DRENKOLDREN-17039 format. One record per residue (C-alpha): residue in three letters; x, y, z. Coordinates in Angstrom, 1 decimal. Example, Ala and Ser with C-alpha at 12.3 -4.5 7.8 and 13.67 -1.06 7.14 Angstrom:
2
REC  residu      px      py      pz
REC     ala    12.3    -4.5     7.8
REC     ser    13.7    -1.1     7.1
This chain:
428
REC  residu      px      py      pz
REC     met    18.2    24.9   -49.9
REC     ile    15.2    26.7   -48.5
REC     ile    12.1    25.0   -49.9
REC     glu     9.7    27.7   -50.9
REC     ser     8.2    26.5   -54.1
REC     gly     6.1    23.5   -55.2
REC     thr     8.8    22.3   -57.6
REC     asp    11.5    22.4   -54.9
REC     tyr     9.2    20.6   -52.5
REC     lys     8.5    17.8   -55.0
REC     asn    12.2    17.3   -55.6
REC     phe    12.9    17.2   -51.9
REC     leu    10.0    14.8   -51.2
REC     arg    11.4    12.2   -53.7
REC     lys    14.7    12.2   -51.8
REC     phe    13.0    12.2   -48.4
REC     glu    11.0     9.1   -49.3
REC     val    14.0     6.9   -49.7
REC     lys    17.0     8.5   -47.9
REC     asp    17.8     8.4   -44.2
REC     ser    17.7    11.8   -42.7
REC     ile    18.3    13.9   -39.6
REC     leu    15.4    16.2   -38.5
REC     ile    15.7    19.3   -36.3
REC     pro    12.4    21.0   -35.6
REC     ile    12.6    24.7   -34.8
REC     phe     9.5    25.7   -32.8
REC     cys     8.2    29.3   -32.9
REC     asp     8.8    29.7   -29.1
REC     ala    11.6    27.8   -27.4
REC     glu    10.0    28.4   -24.0
REC     leu     6.6    27.0   -24.7
REC     his     5.6    23.4   -24.2
REC     pro     5.5    21.5   -27.5
REC     gln     1.7    20.9   -27.2
REC     glu     1.2    24.7   -27.1
REC     asn     3.7    25.4   -29.8
REC     glu     3.9    25.7   -33.6
REC     leu     6.6    24.7   -36.1
REC     ser     8.6    27.6   -37.5
REC     leu    11.1    25.7   -39.5
REC     leu    12.0    22.1   -40.1
REC     tyr    15.7    21.4   -40.9
REC     val    16.5    18.2   -42.7
REC     met    20.0    16.8   -43.4
REC     phe    20.5    13.6   -45.3
REC     phe    23.4    11.4   -44.3
REC     asp    25.4    12.6   -47.3
REC     glu    25.2    16.1   -45.6
REC     glu    22.9    17.6   -48.3
REC     asp    20.5    19.8   -46.2
REC     tyr    17.2    21.7   -46.5
REC     ile    15.0    24.0   -44.6
REC     leu    11.3    23.8   -44.8
REC     pro     9.7    27.0   -43.5
REC     phe     6.2    27.0   -42.0
REC     asn     6.1    30.2   -39.9
REC     his     9.0    32.6   -40.4
REC     gly     9.1    36.3   -41.3
REC     glu    11.9    35.9   -43.9
REC     thr    10.4    33.2   -46.1
REC     leu     7.5    32.1   -48.3
REC     asn     6.0    29.6   -45.9
REC     leu     4.7    26.1   -46.8
REC     thr     1.4    24.8   -45.5
REC     tyr     1.0    22.1   -42.9
REC     glu    -0.4    19.9   -45.7
REC     his     3.2    19.8   -47.1
REC     leu     4.3    18.6   -43.7
REC     glu     1.6    15.9   -43.6
REC     lys     2.8    14.5   -46.9
REC     leu     6.1    13.6   -45.2
REC     tyr     4.5    11.5   -42.4
REC     ser     4.0     8.3   -44.3
REC     cys     7.6     8.1   -45.7
REC     glu     9.2     4.9   -44.5
REC     ser    12.8     6.2   -44.6
REC     arg    14.5     6.4   -41.2
REC     lys    14.5     9.8   -39.6
REC     phe    16.9    10.5   -36.6
REC     ile    16.0    13.3   -34.1
REC     tyr    17.3    14.5   -30.8
REC     asp    13.9    14.5   -29.1
REC     lys    11.2    12.4   -30.7
REC     lys     8.6    13.1   -28.1
REC     ser     8.6    16.9   -28.6
REC     leu     8.1    16.6   -32.4
REC     ser     5.4    13.9   -31.9
REC     his     3.2    16.5   -30.2
REC     leu     2.8    18.2   -33.6
REC     thr     3.4    15.4   -36.2
REC     glu     3.0    11.7   -36.8
REC     phe     6.2    10.7   -38.6
REC     lys     6.8     7.0   -39.2
REC     ser    10.3     5.5   -38.5
REC     leu    11.3     8.3   -36.1
REC     trp    14.4     7.3   -34.1
REC     asp    15.3     9.2   -30.9
REC     val    19.1     9.7   -30.9
REC     asn    19.1    10.8   -27.3
REC     leu    17.7     7.4   -26.5
REC     leu    20.4     5.6   -28.6
REC     his    23.0     7.5   -26.5
REC     tyr    21.2     6.7   -23.3
REC     met    21.0     3.0   -24.0
REC     ala    24.7     2.9   -24.6
REC     lys    26.0     5.2   -21.9
REC     asn    23.1     5.4   -19.3
REC     glu    23.2     9.2   -19.6
REC     pro    21.5    11.7   -21.9
REC     leu    23.1    13.4   -24.9
REC     tyr    23.5    17.1   -24.1
REC     ile    23.1    19.6   -26.9
REC     asp    21.3    22.4   -25.1
REC     glu    24.2    24.8   -25.1
REC     ile    24.6    25.0   -28.8
REC     asp    23.6    28.5   -29.8
REC     thr    24.8    31.2   -32.2
REC     thr    25.7    34.7   -31.1
REC     ala    22.4    35.8   -32.9
REC     his    20.4    33.4   -30.8
REC     arg    21.8    34.7   -27.6
REC     phe    21.3    38.3   -28.7
REC     phe    17.7    37.9   -29.6
REC     asn    16.8    35.8   -26.6
REC     met    18.4    38.4   -24.3
REC     arg    17.1    41.5   -26.1
REC     tyr    13.5    40.1   -26.5
REC     phe    13.3    37.8   -23.5
REC     asn     9.7    38.9   -22.8
REC     lys     8.5    38.5   -26.3
REC     lys     6.9    35.3   -27.8
REC     asn     7.8    33.4   -30.9
REC     ile    11.4    34.7   -31.0
REC     asn    12.5    32.0   -33.4
REC     thr    10.3    33.4   -36.1
REC     ile    12.5    36.6   -36.3
REC     ile    15.9    35.1   -35.7
REC     pro    17.5    35.0   -39.2
REC     val    17.1    31.8   -41.1
REC     leu    20.8    31.5   -41.9
REC     lys    21.5    31.7   -38.1
REC     his    19.1    28.8   -37.5
REC     leu    20.9    27.0   -40.3
REC     glu    24.3    27.6   -38.6
REC     arg    23.0    26.2   -35.3
REC     cys    21.2    23.2   -37.0
REC     arg    24.3    22.1   -38.8
REC     lys    26.2    21.9   -35.6
REC     ile    23.5    19.9   -33.9
REC     ala    23.0    17.7   -37.0
REC     asn    26.6    16.7   -37.0
REC     ile    26.4    15.6   -33.4
REC     ile    23.2    13.6   -34.2
REC     lys    24.9    12.0   -37.2
REC     val    28.0    10.9   -35.3
REC     thr    25.8     9.6   -32.4
REC     ala    23.5     7.7   -34.7
REC     glu    26.3     6.0   -36.5
REC     lys    28.2     5.2   -33.3
REC     tyr    25.4     3.9   -31.2
REC     glu    22.9     2.5   -33.8
REC     glu    23.5    -1.1   -32.5
REC     tyr    22.1     0.0   -29.1
REC     val    18.6     0.7   -30.5
REC     asn    15.7    -0.5   -28.4
REC     met    12.6    -0.2   -30.5
REC     ser    10.3    -1.0   -27.6
REC     tyr    11.5     2.1   -25.8
REC     asn    11.7     4.2   -29.0
REC     asn     8.2     3.3   -30.0
REC     asp     6.1     2.2   -27.0
REC     val     7.7     4.1   -24.1
REC     leu     8.1     7.5   -25.8
REC     asp     4.7     7.3   -27.5
REC     asn     3.0     6.4   -24.2
REC     leu     4.5     9.4   -22.4
REC     thr     3.7    11.7   -25.4
REC     tyr     0.0    10.5   -25.1
REC     ile    -0.2    11.5   -21.5
REC     glu     1.6    14.8   -22.0
REC     lys    -0.9    15.8   -24.8
REC     ser    -3.8    15.5   -22.4
REC     gly    -2.4    18.1   -19.9
REC     leu    -3.8    18.7   -16.4
REC     gln    -6.7    21.2   -16.1
REC     ala    -5.8    23.9   -13.5
REC     val    -8.5    26.3   -12.3
REC     asp    -7.8    28.9   -15.1
REC     lys    -5.8    26.9   -17.8
REC     ile    -4.4    23.6   -18.9
REC     leu    -0.9    22.9   -17.6
REC     tyr     1.3    20.4   -19.5
REC     ser     3.9    18.0   -18.0
REC     gln     7.0    16.8   -19.7
REC     tyr     8.5    13.3   -18.9
REC     asn    12.2    12.6   -19.0
REC     ile    13.2     9.0   -19.1
REC     tyr    17.0     9.7   -19.3
REC     thr    17.6     9.2   -15.6
REC     ser    20.2     7.0   -13.9
REC     thr    17.6     4.2   -13.2
REC     gly    15.2     4.9   -16.1
REC     arg    12.4     6.0   -13.8
REC     pro    11.0     9.1   -15.5
REC     ser    11.1    12.5   -13.9
REC     asn     8.3    14.8   -14.9
REC     arg     8.5    18.6   -14.7
REC     phe     7.7    21.6   -16.8
REC     gly     7.1    25.3   -16.2
REC     gly     8.5    25.2   -12.6
REC     ile     6.2    22.4   -11.5
REC     asn     7.5    19.0   -10.5
REC     phe     4.6    16.9   -11.5
REC     ala     6.3    13.7   -10.2
REC     ala     6.3    15.1    -6.6
REC     leu     3.2    17.1    -6.1
REC     asn     2.8    17.6    -2.4
REC     lys    -0.2    15.9    -0.9
REC     thr    -0.5    18.1     2.2
REC     asp     0.3    21.7     1.3
REC     gly    -2.6    22.4    -1.0
REC     ser    -0.6    22.6    -4.2
REC     arg    -2.7    19.8    -5.7
REC     arg    -5.9    21.8    -5.1
REC     gln    -5.6    23.8    -8.4
REC     phe    -6.0    20.6   -10.5
REC     val    -9.7    20.0   -11.4
REC     ser   -11.7    18.3   -14.1
REC     arg   -12.0    20.0   -17.5
REC     phe   -15.5    18.5   -17.9
REC     glu   -18.7    20.0   -16.6
REC     asn   -19.8    16.5   -15.6
REC     gly   -16.3    15.3   -14.6
REC     met   -14.1    14.5   -11.7
REC     leu   -10.6    13.4   -11.1
REC     val   -10.0     9.7   -10.5
REC     glu    -6.8     8.2    -9.2
REC     met    -5.8     4.5    -9.2
REC     asp    -3.0     3.9    -6.7
REC     tyr    -1.2     0.6    -6.3
REC     asp    -1.1    -1.2    -2.9
REC     gly     2.4    -2.1    -1.9
REC     tyr     3.5    -1.9    -5.5
REC     his     7.2    -2.6    -5.1
REC     leu     6.6    -5.5    -2.7
REC     arg     4.2    -7.0    -5.2
REC     leu     6.5    -6.5    -8.1
REC     ile     9.3    -8.2    -6.3
REC     ala     7.0   -11.0    -5.0
REC     asp     6.0   -11.7    -8.6
REC     lys     9.7   -11.9    -9.6
REC     val    10.7   -14.2    -6.8
REC     asp     7.5   -16.3    -6.9
REC     tyr     6.1   -15.4    -3.5
REC     thr     2.3   -15.2    -3.2
REC     phe     0.8   -12.6    -0.9
REC     pro    -2.6   -13.4     0.6
REC     glu    -5.6   -11.3    -0.5
REC     gly    -5.8    -7.9     1.2
REC     ser    -3.2    -5.4     2.1
REC     val     0.4    -6.3     1.6
REC     his     1.5    -4.1     4.4
REC     gln    -1.0    -5.6     6.8
REC     his     0.3    -9.1     5.9
REC     met     3.8    -7.9     6.6
REC     ala     2.7    -6.3     9.9
REC     glu     1.4    -9.7    11.0
REC     leu     4.7   -11.3    10.1
REC     tyr     6.7    -8.6    12.0
REC     gly     4.3    -8.6    14.9
REC     thr     3.7    -4.8    14.6
REC     asp     1.1    -2.3    13.3
REC     tyr     0.4    -1.3     9.7
REC     asp     2.4     2.0     9.5
REC     thr     5.4     0.6    11.3
REC     ala     5.4    -2.5     9.1
REC     lys     5.3    -0.3     6.0
REC     gly     8.4     1.6     7.2
REC     ile    10.2    -1.6     8.1
REC     ser     9.6    -3.2     4.7
REC     phe    10.9    -0.1     2.8
REC     gln    13.9     0.0     5.1
REC     tyr    14.7    -3.6     4.2
REC     leu    14.1    -3.2     0.5
REC     tyr    16.1     0.1     0.0
REC     gly    18.7    -0.5     2.7
REC     ser    19.7    -4.1     3.5
REC     ile    18.0    -7.2     4.8
REC     pro    19.2    -8.3     8.3
REC     lys    20.5   -11.9     8.3
REC     asn    17.8   -13.0    10.8
REC     ile    15.0   -11.5     8.7
REC     ala    16.4   -13.2     5.5
REC     lys    16.4   -16.5     7.5
REC     glu    13.0   -16.2     9.2
REC     asn    10.8   -14.3     6.8
REC     lys     9.9   -16.3     3.7
REC     phe     9.4   -13.3     1.5
REC     phe    12.7   -11.6     2.4
REC     ser    14.5   -14.9     2.2
REC     lys    13.5   -15.2    -1.4
REC     val    14.3   -11.5    -2.0
REC     gln    17.8   -12.0    -0.6
REC     asn    18.4   -15.0    -2.8
REC     tyr    17.4   -12.9    -5.8
REC     ile    19.7   -10.0    -4.8
REC     asp    22.6   -12.4    -4.5
REC     lys    21.9   -14.0    -7.9
REC     leu    21.5   -10.6    -9.5
REC     trp    24.8    -9.3    -8.1
REC     lys    26.6   -12.5    -9.2
REC     leu    25.2   -12.2   -12.7
REC     tyr    26.1    -8.5   -12.9
REC     lys    29.8    -9.2   -11.9
REC     thr    30.1   -12.2   -14.2
REC     asn    28.6   -10.6   -17.4
REC     asp    29.4    -6.9   -16.6
REC     phe    25.7    -6.1   -17.4
REC     ile    22.1    -7.1   -16.6
REC     val    19.1    -7.0   -18.8
REC     ser    15.6    -5.9   -17.8
REC     asp    12.8    -8.4   -18.0
REC     ile    10.1    -6.6   -20.1
REC     tyr    11.9    -4.3   -22.6
REC     ser    15.3    -5.9   -22.6
REC     lys    17.1    -2.7   -21.5
REC     thr    20.8    -3.5   -20.9
REC     ile    22.5    -1.9   -17.9
REC     tyr    26.2    -2.0   -18.4
REC     arg    28.6    -2.2   -15.4
REC     lys    31.0     0.3   -17.1
REC     asn    28.3     3.0   -16.9
REC     leu    27.5     2.7   -13.2
REC     ile    29.5     4.3   -10.5
REC     asp    30.2     3.1    -7.0
REC     met    27.8     0.1    -7.5
REC     asn    27.2    -2.4    -4.7
REC     lys    24.7    -5.3    -4.2
REC     asn    21.9    -3.3    -2.6
REC     lys    22.3    -0.3    -4.9
REC     leu    22.0    -2.6    -7.9
REC     phe    18.8    -4.1    -6.4
REC     asn    17.4    -0.6    -6.0
REC     tyr    18.1     0.2    -9.6
REC     thr    16.4    -3.0   -10.6
REC     ile    13.3    -2.2    -8.5
REC     gln    12.8     1.2   -10.1
REC     leu    13.4    -0.2   -13.6
REC     met    11.0    -3.1   -12.9
REC     glu     8.4    -0.5   -11.8
REC     thr     8.9     1.7   -14.8
REC     glu     8.8    -1.0   -17.4
REC     asn     5.8    -2.7   -15.9
REC     asn     4.0     0.6   -15.9
REC     met     5.0     1.2   -19.6
REC     ser     3.7    -2.3   -20.5
REC     ile     0.4    -1.5   -18.8
REC     leu     0.2     1.8   -20.6
REC     ser     0.7     0.0   -23.9
REC     gln    -2.3    -2.2   -23.2
REC     leu    -4.4     0.6   -21.7
REC     ile    -4.0     3.5   -24.1
REC     pro    -5.4     1.7   -27.2
REC     glu    -8.5     0.8   -25.1
REC     ile    -9.2     4.3   -23.9
REC     lys    -8.0     6.7   -26.5
REC     lys   -11.5     7.1   -28.2
REC     asn   -13.2     8.0   -24.9
REC     glu   -13.8    11.5   -23.7
REC     ser   -12.0    10.8   -20.4
REC     lys    -8.2    11.4   -20.4
REC     leu    -5.2     9.9   -18.7
REC     val    -3.5    13.0   -17.4
REC     leu    -0.7    11.9   -15.1
REC     tyr     1.4     8.8   -14.3
REC     ser     3.5     8.9   -11.2
REC     tyr     5.5     5.8   -10.2
REC     asp     2.7     3.8    -8.5
REC     ser    -0.4     5.7    -9.6
REC     phe    -2.5     6.8   -12.6
REC     leu    -4.6    10.0   -12.6
REC     phe    -7.6    10.3   -14.9
REC     asp    -9.8    13.3   -15.8
REC     phe   -13.0    11.3   -15.9
REC     asn   -16.0    12.3   -18.0
REC     met   -19.0    10.7   -16.3
REC     gly   -20.5    10.2   -19.7
REC     asp   -18.0     7.4   -20.2
REC     gly   -19.8     5.5   -17.4
REC     leu   -18.7     3.2   -14.6
REC     asn   -17.8     0.5   -17.1
REC     tyr   -14.9     2.7   -18.4
REC     leu   -13.4     2.9   -14.9
REC     lys   -13.9    -0.9   -14.4
REC     lys   -12.1    -1.6   -17.7
REC     val    -9.3     0.8   -16.7
REC     lys    -9.0    -0.8   -13.3
REC     lys    -8.9    -4.3   -14.7
REC     ile    -6.1    -3.4   -17.1
REC     ile    -4.0    -1.6   -14.5
REC     glu    -4.4    -4.3   -11.9
REC     gln    -3.4    -6.9   -14.5
REC     asp    -6.4    -9.1   -13.6
REC     gly    -5.8    -8.7    -9.9
REC     lys    -2.0    -9.2    -9.7
REC     phe    -1.4    -5.6    -8.7
REC     pro    -4.5    -4.3    -6.8
REC     val    -5.2    -0.6    -6.7
REC     lys    -7.0     1.8    -4.3
REC     val    -9.4     4.1    -6.2
REC     asn    -9.9     7.7    -5.1
REC     cys   -12.0    10.5    -6.7
REC     gly   -12.6    14.1    -6.1
REC     met   -13.5    17.5    -7.6
REC     asn    -9.9    18.5    -7.2
REC     tyr    -6.6    16.6    -6.8
REC     his    -6.2    17.6    -3.2
REC     gly    -9.6    16.5    -1.9
REC     met    -9.8    12.9    -3.0
REC     glu   -12.1    10.3    -1.4
REC     asp   -11.6     6.5    -1.3
REC     ile   -14.2     4.8    -3.4
REC     thr   -12.5     1.4    -3.8
REC     glu   -15.5    -0.4    -2.2
REC     lys   -17.8     0.7    -5.1
REC     phe   -15.8    -1.7    -7.3
REC     ala   -16.1    -4.7    -5.1
């Protein structure tokens, strides 16, 4: 049924309040970032396979208002969706379950549905490839045909993998990344939006959209220069961890680094300079630890013991569980695994989950400020800082990110993301 009248909507709402459902949002333009998009149609299928279309912006229908959409937000019934994050840019539904996440938690790989299109979708997208908002003119019944195919996949996946739900990832992690995406990065002439993807082999998010890999912006070729502050009295501020992986692992194996630079500390142990020590440490972490180093170096001795215990646990139980969000990594889903590769997986997962935990503490503290968190990349956080928020804002942010000194950061600022200056001493 297409909901076009108040009576039909009220009847639908009574069911939506109490019955579990599958949601498929149809955006006006499939090529635009969700933050720049609008909702054309919302397809809803209940688990008894009774289905509805709510139109908001389509040429064939009498369209509902967004007030009708807002009345659905508070309904406590479970709602299953392929991509929670994309819909969350436009709406605030409660009890929204990401089915892609369910599949990922069970199989350690995403659920692919991108190739499900009708002949009509392919025709319109090829014929009008240079036009905007194509979904508003593709016939509603063709959208219905496509949605039913996707809904059946979602239904089967939800029923099959419901036991693998991880509500910390579903709520905290996806919501944290949505918050960052919504801010966007101010380029010279417009705001550019990133799009995080957590469905990677190790769980470390990738981040790309519109041909830009935001997770790997080059520091030397000038490609960062286009990113500036959106505020007249603003600047970009980056907080970058010092020796992050070494410190994360040290915390795990109960090794205490002295104050100051981790890499300088290791340089003294190796008897070499800072840059050489940094390369050596990464070589040991991501390659293998030589026996003499594991014997003579107290830090790497503890690390090697941890690696051996982790590998034994993995082989005994056929899985390991992450420390913070209890993500289970199943042996059956990992190919060509060995002791050092498993440790590398663990490091990246440890990094990601610690960052997500920090974001869960940070975002509630800063969301009412003018300044915006615009990018998170592995071992750093980038802020578009409005000076009106004052130095105390940055001090509060720094304290949360550093976890009261456990993970020290270097603070850089600049008028653009390429020309950043170290201002860490100002926080001493």
